[in-house]
C-alpha positions in Angstrom: 152.3 71.3 90.1 150.6 68.1 88.9 153.2 65.8 87.4 152.4 64.4 84.0 150.4 67.4 82.9 152.0 69.7 80.4 151.4 73.3 81.3 151.0 75.2 78.0 150.1 78.7 77.0 146.3 79.5 77.2 144.8 79.1 73.8 142.2 81.6 72.7 141.9 80.3 69.2 143.8 78.8 66.3 145.3 79.9 63.0 144.7 77.7 60.0 145.5 77.5 56.3 143.0 76.7 53.7 139.3 75.7 53.8 137.3 77.2 56.7 135.1 74.5 58.3 133.0 75.9 61.2 132.3 72.8 63.3 133.1 71.1 66.6 132.6 74.3 68.5 134.8 76.6 66.4 133.8 79.7 64.5 135.6 82.7 62.9 137.2 85.1 65.4 136.0 88.7 65.1 139.6 89.7 64.2 139.3 87.6 61.0 136.7 89.9 59.5 138.6 93.0 60.7 141.9 91.9 59.1 140.2 90.9 55.9 138.8 94.4 55.3 142.1 95.7 54.0 143.2 92.4 52.4 143.2 92.1 48.6 140.2 90.2 47.4 139.3 89.5 51.0 142.0 86.8 51.3 143.9 87.1 54.6 147.6 86.5 53.9 149.2 88.3 56.8 148.4 88.5 60.5 150.2 90.9 62.8 151.5 89.0 65.8 153.9 89.1 68.7 155.7 86.3 70.5 154.9 85.4 74.1 158.4 84.4 74.9 161.9 85.6 74.2 163.2 82.1 73.7 162.4 80.9 70.1 162.0 77.2 71.1 159.3 78.1 73.6 157.2 79.8 71.0 157.6 77.0 68.4 157.9 73.4 69.6 158.7 70.9 66.7 159.2 67.2 66.9 158.8 64.1 64.9 155.4 62.6 66.0 153.4 59.6 65.3 149.7 59.9 66.2 147.1 57.3 66.8 144.8 58.1 63.9 141.6 57.2 65.8 142.3 58.9 69.2 144.7 61.6 68.1 147.0 60.9 71.0 150.8 60.8 70.3 152.3 57.3 70.2 155.9 58.3 69.6 157.7 61.6 69.8 161.3 62.1 68.9 163.9 64.7 67.9 165.9 62.7 65.3 168.2 61.5 68.1 166.0 59.9 70.8 162.3 59.4 71.2 159.7 58.5 73.8 157.4 55.7 72.6 154.3 54.2 74.1 154.6 50.4 74.3 152.8 47.6 76.1 155.2 47.9 78.9 154.9 51.7 79.2 156.7 54.7 77.8 160.3 53.8 76.7 163.2 56.0 75.5 164.5 54.7 72.2 166.7 55.9 69.3 165.0 58.1 66.8 166.4 57.7 63.3 163.9 60.3 61.8 160.7 59.3 59.8 162.4 58.2 56.6 164.5 55.6 58.4 162.1 54.5 61.1 160.4 51.1 60.8 157.9 52.0 63.4 156.7 55.1 61.7 157.2 54.2 58.1 154.6 54.8 55.4 154.0 58.4 56.4 152.7 57.5 59.9 155.4 59.6 61.6 155.5 63.3 60.6 157.2 66.5 61.8 154.7 68.2 64.0 155.0 71.9 65.0 153.0 74.1 67.4 153.5 77.8 67.2 151.9 80.0 69.9 151.5 83.7 69.0 149.7 86.8 70.5 147.1 88.4 68.2 145.7 91.7 69.4 145.9 93.1 72.9 142.8 91.6 74.6 144.7 89.1 76.7 148.3 89.5 78.0 149.1 85.8 78.2 146.5 84.3 75.9 147.6 83.0 72.5 146.5 81.7 69.1 148.0 78.4 68.0 149.1 77.3 64.6 149.7 73.6 64.1 151.4 72.1 61.2 153.0 68.9 59.9 154.6 70.8 56.9 158.4 70.8 56.5 158.3 74.2 54.8 156.4 75.9 57.6 158.4 74.3 60.4 161.8 74.9 58.8 161.0 78.5 57.9 159.4 79.5 61.2 162.3 77.9 63.2 164.9 79.8 61.2 163.1 83.1 61.4 162.4 82.8 65.2 166.0 82.0 66.0 167.3 84.8 63.7 165.0 87.4 65.2 165.9 86.3 68.7 169.6 86.7 67.8 169.4 90.1 66.0 167.2 91.6 68.7 169.6 90.6 71.5 167.2 88.1 73.0 164.1 90.5 72.9 162.0 88.3 70.6 158.8 88.9 72.6 158.9 92.6 71.9 159.5 92.4 68.1 156.7 93.7 65.8 156.1 90.6 63.6 153.5 89.2 61.2 152.7 85.7 59.9 152.6 85.5 56.2 151.1 83.0 53.8 153.5 82.2 51.0 153.1 79.9 48.0 155.6 78.2 45.8 155.7 75.4 43.2 158.2 72.6 42.8 158.8 69.6 40.6 157.6 67.4 43.4 154.3 69.3 43.5 154.1 69.0 39.7 154.2 72.8 39.6 151.0 73.1 41.6 151.2 75.9 44.2 151.8 74.7 47.7 151.4 77.0 50.7 153.3 77.5 53.9 153.5 80.0 56.7 156.4 82.4 57.1 157.3 85.0 59.7 158.6 88.5 59.1 158.9 92.0 60.5 155.7 93.9 60.3 155.3 95.4 56.8 156.8 98.9 56.4 159.0 98.6 59.5 162.8 98.3 58.8 164.7 95.7 60.9 166.7 98.4 62.7 163.5 100.2 63.7 161.9 97.0 64.8 164.9 96.2 67.1 164.8 99.7 68.5 161.1 99.3 69.2 161.8 96.0 70.9 164.5 97.6 73.1 162.2 100.4 74.1 159.3 98.1 74.8 161.5 95.8 76.9 162.9 98.7 78.9 159.3 100.0 79.6 158.0 96.6 80.6 160.9 96.1 83.0 160.3 99.5 84.6 156.7 98.5 85.1 157.7 95.3 86.9 157.1 92.7 84.2 159.7 89.9 84.5 159.9 88.4 81.0 162.9 86.1 82.0 160.8 84.6 84.8 157.9 84.0 82.4 160.2 82.1 80.0 161.6 80.0 82.8 158.1 79.1 84.1 157.0 78.2 80.6 160.0 75.9 80.1 159.2 74.1 83.3 155.6 73.8 82.3 156.4 72.2 78.9 158.8 69.8 80.6 156.2 68.7 83.2 154.9 65.8 81.0 156.2 63.2 78.7 154.0 64.4 75.8 152.6 67.9 75.1 148.9 67.4 74.5 145.5 67.9 76.2 142.1 66.3 75.7 140.8 69.2 73.6 143.8 69.0 71.3 143.5 65.3 70.4 140.2 65.7 68.5 141.6 68.8 66.8 144.7 66.7 65.6 142.4 64.1 64.0 140.3 66.9 62.4 143.2 68.9 61.1 145.7 66.1 60.0 143.6 63.0 59.3 140.3 64.1 57.7 139.0 62.2 54.6 140.5 64.9 52.4 143.5 66.6 53.9 144.4 70.3 53.3 147.8 71.1 54.7 150.5 73.7 54.2 152.4 71.2 52.1 149.7 70.8 49.4 147.0 72.7 47.4 144.4 74.5 49.4 140.9 75.5 48.4 141.2 79.0 49.8 144.7 80.4 50.1 144.2 82.4 53.2 145.1 82.3 56.9 142.1 82.3 59.2 141.7 82.4 62.9 139.1 80.6 64.9 137.7 81.0 68.4 135.9 78.5 70.6 132.2 79.2 71.0 132.5 78.7 74.8 135.2 81.4 75.0 133.1 83.8 72.9 130.1 83.1 75.1 132.1 83.7 78.2 133.2 87.1 76.9 129.7 88.0 76.0 128.4 87.1 79.5 131.2 88.9 81.3 130.6 92.0 79.2 
């Protein structure tokens, strides 16, 4: 394995909140239209998903991150205890006091940054859609839900029938203007006990068919840890586009279109068309 290269789940598309901007090679995924057919007013507020891994922290990676606003590359990544920071003398390990107390990242330059990989549909066994966010509400809620579902299912998170949900709330800080964030729940209409029973049966079936989920989790953990920073060249332009546009729409503020949308790269779509 090449050192210094983070091996991350294959990304088929991305999930976004708010305004849909079809540019830079991205367009609406066919599933978007399919899911909207039964959605009230055509606004997509839930997406049925499954996790790729049983370990919650492999599905959602969240860290304090300071990006270079021009290149989109991470300059400093920390967990509130220690950080890895690019300096003139190379990457150094330093204390991480969190964004509010950090002189290096003050002024909103350092943010919590979360990446959630989920499976949508059954077209690809290992392909995922990625949801990126710098919102405290989404990161806190998703981290809690994932760890809870991992616990109540007995470590069978990858087999639980789940769905992403768009939620809104207003606070005094938002001046009572609705803000939106992403939550995770059991698929609508399925009780928790039934969801756990389904996960147990699915896990048993997959094991009998020779699928080693534990080995997949272990391999993924090694892949994530293979580099100092988790990013690729495709992602850096997307970070700038999503988090540093002239007008920012995030899950921590008002959005023009309160919906969750999925996007797919044109080159992937074209490849599928060619291959039949």
